Structures are given as C-alpha cells and as structure tokens.
N, C-alpha and C positions, 0 to 999 in steps of 0.2 A: 323280646318276644313275649315273655310272661307279662310284661308290663302292658303292652298293647292288647293282650288277650283279657286281661282283668278289667279293662274298662267297659266293654259290652257285658261282661259277666255280671257286673253289679246291677246293670239294668235288668237283666234276665232274672236275677234273684229278686229284685224288687218287684218285678211282675208277677213272678210265682207267689210271693208273699201276699200280693194283692188278691190274687185268685183264691188263695186258701183263706184269707181273713174276710174278703169282702163277699164271697159266696154265701156262706151262711148268714152274714149280716144282712145281705140284700133280702133274704127271705123273711127275716124278723122285722127289719126297719128298712125300707127302701130309701127314705130321705136321709138317714144317718149314713147309709152305704154310698149314696151320691156324694155327700159332703167328703167322706173319707177318700173317695176316688179323685175328686177334685184336689185335695190336699196332696195326694200322692203324685198326681200329674204336675202340680206346681213344684214339688221337690225334685221330680224327675227333670223338669225344664231348667231348674236352677243348677242342678249338677251338670247338665249338658252345656249350659252357658259358661260355667266356671272352666270346664275341660277345654272348651273352644278358645276361651280367652288365653288360657295357659299355653295352648298350641300355637296361637297366634304370637305371643310373646317369644316363644321358643324360635319360631320361624324368623322373626325380625332379628334376634340375636345371631342366629346362624347366618342370615344375609349380611349382618354387619361385619362378622368375622371373615366371610368370603371376601367382602369388599376390601377389608384390610389386607388380606393375603395377596389379593390381586394387585393392590397398589405397590406392595412390597416387591412382588414379582417384576412389575413394571420398572420400578426404580432399580432393581438388580440388573435387568436386562439393558436398561439405559447406561448403567455404569460400566458394564462389560463391553457394550458397544463403543463407549467413549474411551475406554482404556487403551493406550497404544499397544501395538503388536509386540513390540520388543519387551514391554514390561519393566519393572524397576525392582531394585532389591527390596526385600520385605521390611527392613528397618531403615531405608534411606529417608522415607518421608518423616518418620518419627525423629530420626537424628537431625534433619534440617529444621523441624519444628521446635525441638529442644534448644538447638543452637540459637534459633531466632528469639525465643523466649529468654534464654540467658543474656544475650546481648541487650534486649530491650530492658531487663531488670537491672543490669549494670548501669545502663544510660539513667534510668529513673533514680537509682541510688546516687549518681554523681550530681544529677539536677537538685535532689533533695539536699545534698550536702551544700551545694552552692546557694540555694535559697536560705538555708539555715545560717550560713556565713554572712549572707546579705542582711538577714534580720538581726543578727548580732551586731553588725556594724552600724545599722540604723539605730538600734537600741543605745548603743554607745554614744552616737552623735547626739541623740535626743537628751541623754544625761549630760553631755558636755554643754549644750545649748542652755539647758535649765540652770546649771552651775554658773555659766557666764551672765545669764539674766539676773540670778540672785546676787552675784558680785556687783554688777552694775546698778541694782535697785538699793544696795545696802547703804552707800553714802547718802542717797536722797532721802531714804526712809529715816536715818539717823538725824539728818538736818532739819526735818519737818518742813511744813508748808512755808513758802516765802511770803511775808506780808506785803500787801499792795496798798497804795493810797486810795482813799475813798473817791470814787467818781460818782458825780450826780447822774441819776438816771435820765436818759434823754426822753424828751416829750415825743411820744409817738403821733405823727400827724393823722388826720382823719382820712381813711382810705377813700379814694376817688375811683369809681369804676372805669375801667379803660375799655374803649371799643374794641370789638373783636377783630377788626382789621389792624388796629395798632398794637395787639398783643404779640410778644415775640414767641417764636416756636418753642425755644427752651426757656424756662423761667429763669430769671437771674437769682442765684442763691443769696439768701439774706445774711448780712454779716453777723458773724458770731460775736456777742459782747465779750469783753474781757472778763476773766474772773474778778469778783469783788470781794474785799475782805469784810467779814461779818461785822456790822456795827456793834458798838459797845451796848451791852445790856443796860448800863445806866442812862443812856440817851433816850431809851425807849421804855419808860416806866410802864409796868404792868404786861409786858410782853416778854416771852422767853424765846431766844434765838437758838436754834439747834444747829450747831456746826458739825458737818460730817467728821467722823473720827477715822484716823489712819492706824489705829492699833490693829484691826483685824487684818488688813493686808500685810502689815508688818510682821504679824504673828505667822501668817501663812508663808511669807517669804523666809522667816527664820526657820520653820519647819522644813521647807524645801532645801534650804541650805544645809541644814543638819543632816537630813537624809542622803544629801549628795556627798557630804563629808563621811558619813557612815560607808556608804558604798565604796567611796575611794579608799577608805581604811581596809575594808574587806579584801578589795582586789590587791592592794599593796601587801597586805599579810599573806595572801595566797602566793603571790609572785615572790615574796621575800623569804620563804622558808618557814611560814607560820603553820604549815600543814602538819598534823601530827596523827600518829596510828595508835589506836587504843584497841586492846583485845579483850574480848569477853568469852569465857569458856562455855562450851556446851557439855553438860554432864549427863550420865546415865541415870535412870531411875530403876530401882530405888537406891543404888549404891552411891550415887553422886560422885562418880568417878569422871574425871575429865576425859572427853573422848575427842573434841575438836575445838577449834577456836573460830571466832568471827572478827574480822578486822573492821573497825569503825573509824570513820574520818572525823576529825576534830580540828578546828582552826583557832589558833592562839592570836587574839588581837589585843594588844596593849595590856599583856598580862592576864587576860581573861580567856578561858577556854570556851568556844562556842560549839553547840551540837549542830548537826547538819540542817535542822529546821531553820536556823538562824542565818546561814550563809549560802545553802544550796539554791534557794531562789534567785539569789543575786548572780550566782554562777551561771544558772541556766539562762537568764535574761542576757548575759554577755557572752553566751556561747563557750563557757569554759568547763562544762561538765565532762567533756571528753579528756581534757587535760588532767582533771581531777582523777578520773579513772585510770588513766594511763600511769600517773605517779603512784597512785595507790596499788595498782598491780605490780609495779617494780618493788615497792616495799614489801608487799605480801609475799613476792617470791623470795625476797632476802630473808624474811622471817620463816618461811618454809625451810630454807636452806640452813638457817641456824638451828631449828628443832630437829631436822634430820641429822645434823652434825653432832647433836647431843644424844641421838639414838632414840628420839621420840618418834612415835608413829602417828601423832595427831596431825590432822589436816587443817588448813587455814582457808576459810571461806570469806568472799567479799561480795557485796551486792552492787551490780553494775546499774548505772542509770539507763532508763529505756531510750534516752536520746543518743547514747553512744552507739547502739545497734545500726542507727541510720547514718553514722559517719563513715564515709567511703574508706575502705581499707583498715578499719579498726579490728574487725574480727580476724581478717587475714594476717594483720601484724601480730595479734595475740597467738594465732596458730604457729606463725614462725617462732615466736619466743618459746612456746611450749615444745615444738620439735627440736629446737636447739639443746634443750635440757631435758632429756628423757628421765633423769633421775627424779624430776618434780611430778612424774606421773602418780596421781592419787593423793598428792599432798597439796594441791592448789585446787580449790572449788570455786566456781563462778555462780553467783545467784541472780536470777532474773525474776522480775515480778510476774504474777499470774497473767496479767494483760499482755505482756510481751511473749509469753509461751503460746497464748492463743492468737496472736496476730503476726507471727513470723512470715515473712515472704520467702520465696524460693532461694534467693541469694543468702539470706541469714541463716535459714535451715541448713543449706549445704555447708556453709562456713562452720556452724556448730557441729554437724555431723562429722566434718573432717577432724575435729578436735576430740571426738569421742573416744575414750580409752586412755587419752593422755592427760585429760583434765576432767574434773568432776563437775557435775551440774546440780543446781538446787532450785527449788521454786520457794520464793518468799513474797511477802507483801500481798497475800490473797485477798481478793474482793469477796469470795464466797467459798464454800466447801464443796462445790461441784467439781471434783477432780476426775479426769479421765486417766486413770492409772495405767492402762495399756498404752495409750498415746504418749504419756510422759515417759514411760519406760523405754518405748521405742526411740525417743529422742535422746536417751541417755541420763534422764533425770533420776538420781538415787536418793534424793532428800527433799521433803517438802516441810516448810516452816510455817506454822499457824499460830496466831496469838492465843494465849490461854483464855482470854475472855470469849473468843469466838467459840472455842470448844466447850466452855463450861457455862456460858450464859445464853443458852439456846433461846430462852423466852424473849429476850430483847433483840436477838438477831435471827428470828425465825426465817426471814426472807433470805438470809445467807446460807441456809442449810441445804444439803443435797438430799437426794433420794434414799441414800444409804444412811442408816442410823449412825449418830456419833459413836456409839459403843462398838460398831462394826467397822468404823473407818480405818482404824489402825490395822486390822486383819486385811481389809480389802487392798490397801496400799502395800501391805507386806507381801501379799501373794504376787504383786508385780515387782518385788524386789526394791520397794521405796520405803524409806524410814521417815517417821513422823516425828517432828521436833516441836515441842510447845514453847513459844517465845513469850517474852514480857511477863514472866512470872513474878509478880511483885508481892504476893502474899503467901505466907507459910501454909495457910489454910487451904490453898489451891493444890499443894503437892499431893496430899492423899487422894484427892479427886482425880488428878492426873493419873495417879498409879492405878486407881480403880478402872480407868479407861484403857489401861494397858499401853500408855504412851511411853515409849522406850527412852526418849531423850527430851531434855528441857533446858531453857536457857532463861536467865533473868537476874534481877538484883538480889533475889532470895539466895541463890547459889554464889554468885560473885558479881561485882560491879565491874564495868570496863576499866582497864587500867592501861596507862600510857606504856608504850614500848621504849625501852632505854635507848638512847641515842647512840651508844657504842654498838648495839646490836645492828641497827640500820646502817651506821657508817662502817662496819667492819667488812673487810673483803669477803667475797662469797667462800664459804667453807667447803672443802671437797665432799661431795655427797656420795654416799655408798651407791655403787652402780646396781642396777637391777640384775637379778639372777640371770646368768647366761651360762652357755656351755663352757666346759673347762677348755683352757687354751690348749692348742696342740703341743705335743712334746717336741723339743728342739731335736732337729735331725742330727743323726750321728755323724761325726767328722769323717770325710772320705779317707780311706787307707792311704797312708804315706808309702811312697816308693823308697825302698832302701837298697843299697848296693848289695851285690851277691856275696862280697867278702865279709860283711857283718853276719850275714846268714851262717856262713862257713865257721866264723869265729865263735858264734853261740853254740853251733853244733859240736864243735870240737871241745 
C-alpha cells in the first residue's frame, strides 16, 4: 500500500517544487522559467515512462507464472483422472523400476565381459598369426633371392588401333614378365645398377619375431609361477614408523625381475589382468594372516586394475572371500584409481558397498587433486594416495590442482575421516616439505624400497587369526541333579 501511495506522491512533490521555484523565477525572467518548466515536464514524462515499463514487466512475469501454474494444475488433473481407482502401493513402482534397472545392469556387465573375452581371443590369434608368418619367412630371408638366368627383353610391337566394334568388353590383362637378375656392373661400363635390398624387411621380420618371443616368455613366466609379491612400507611422519604395507606385483622372467610397466600391457592385451588380481589378492590375504599371527596391526593394500571391475562376478567373489574370513576385517585394503571411483556403475557401487566394514578402500593413481571428500567417505574410502610431485610441484601441475589450497587439503580430507599418503618420495629434501604440509603418511624409496616376500611365508598354511572381540561365551549349564535311593539318604543321616 505504501509503495503504491508513494508513486503519485513524488509527482505531487515535483509539482509543488515547480510552483515554489518557478513562480518567483517567472516574474524575474519569463524565458528562463519557461525553459525550466519544459525540463521539469520532460523529467516527469521520463519517470512516468519508466514506471509504466516496470509495471508492464511485472504484469508479463505474473502472467507467465499463472500460465505455468495452470499447466501444472492441468497435468495433475490429467494424472489423477488416468490413475486407476484401486490404486497401487506407494513403493511398488519404485521397486519394479529398481528391479528392471538392476536386471539391465547385470546384462550389460555380462555382455561387457563377453566382448572383452572375445577381444582377448582375437588379440591372441593375431599374435599367433604374426608368429607363424615370421617363422615361415625366416628360411626365405636367410636363403636370400634366387638367381635366374638372364632373359633377353622381348621387342614390343607397334600398337595398332583396334576398331571400337572389335574391342572386347573386358580388356585382356597383360602378361607379367618374369623377374630378371640384375646384369653385371662390368658389362655396362659407366652405369650403376641399384639392386633392391632385402635387409630392411628382414630386420622388420626379426623385430616381430623377437617381440613375439618376448610376449610368449612373459605369458609363460606368468603361468609358470614367475609372479612375485613385493612389499613396500607406508610410514608415519615425522616418526617414520611403519603403519601399513602396499603389495606390488613383480614378474621374474629368465632371472630378471620386471616391474608392472614391462608386463602389465601384455597381460591387458591378452585379457589376463583379472587373473593377476585374483592371484595377488590370494597372496595378499596370506600375508595379512601372517602379520596377524605375529601380532602386527599393519594392513596390506593392493591396487586393482580398472578392467577387473568389469569382469562379471569378480567383486562378488571378493565379497564372498572376505565374508568367509571375518578376522581379515581392516587388514586387507583394496585400492582403485581415481577414474574408477568417478565412473562406478550401479552394480559396482552396490558390490563395493556390500564389502564396506569388512575390507578397507583406498584411492590411488589420481589424475588431479579435485577430491570430493564427502562422496569418497560415503563410499567407504579411508585413504587417498597422491604422488609427492603433485603435492610439492604445483607450478608444473597447476591444471591438476583443486579449488582447495594444498596446505588445506590434509585438513579437508581429515574432516571426512580420510588420511592422505604421499607416494613416490624419492628425495630426502622432500620430507621436510611434506611435514610442513601436515601430511601424516608417506611412502617411497627414501624410507624403504620394495622387498620380495619370502616363499615360505606365501607357501605356509594359513595361521589361526585372532577372532574379533565378541561377547563372552555363556557359562556351561549345571548338571541336572541325580536321583539317589532313599537308603543312601538314611545312611548319611545316621
């Protein structure tokens, strides 16, 4: 009400001001008073125009809102009219939709596994075909070109044009002349004859044969027991006390120990990464049992391959293994790359959620420092591993930084219950910088290099693990009273 009253009030005030000012001015200078009156009239018209435009805008906005409300009302009425009289349960449609989505997700997982197996089989067949080609060409390359006798060049006749009516529909292919041996350079003085060399194709064939032999050696070593487990400790800062371990896969081929960068691409090409993860998890569980048997509280972590998440039944099998051994709770940690945590589908997220509390989760191999701490904590992640270079060399990795300052990253993750671990610490000079950033844990060659686990530890039978704290067992019931004859009672009474 006050707002509507103030609009004409300003015009009245403007008119009163004009009368008070222009009255005496008209007596002194009529022309100047006329000009001032015209200016005031223009100002009044401008104010009136602005107010009318604002009112028109508000009317249009109110009209649009009324239109939206009417459409919503019509939709609600149509939905209520189309709804059956009997009605359905409140959660029936949601349950049916969830069941349908879960079924489609399982089908997609199965199809992805079949496609991946087919790709692995095709890649293996391509490697076998390349190897057979190399073996077939090896004797020919070693023997060299076969010399042929010199054949005089035939004299080509003068071409005679053929009438159009006599020309065949399909032209007759010209005969290919047989290969000729290069004439002796001495027979043609002053001319240099260039003979095509067979060294480059032979070198390429040898390289392909060598690559095929190396791939076969890697696969044979992987299948023949060449897989080894190395442990690297994770220490606290600044005390440098061992807090946990990380299990690293190594492959021994002909006496040489290869890092994952040398054999993991070959295993991925042949679809063997899931086998690698299964075997490594079995050995990691054995190591965790051994540490628990010795009274150690250290956990053992292992980084899974992203391809294993799409293997049908892999996560469910891991859940069954963990459920069968409740004493491993908190001693076995599974690490996934940042890309995998950001792209989990419904089935994978459900399988990981079923293992929460029985197994630890970690994030490693980050592409940047943009961590959603609350989302990771909801998924059960308790540890984030970041390379030391990404934390300390911000100038060269500016595009990888997050909106949170690196100095506040540890505190932001700690508020969500997530610990930060600096990995790949290769220089002693980086340790004080990490301590200044309040990084609680670190891992790298500065503290300890990865060491192979003894074979007797992996081959030993599982040691009995201390069971988790549980309620005290109930006391044994007292034996029922025995019935004795009445004569014994009289005998003791006498």
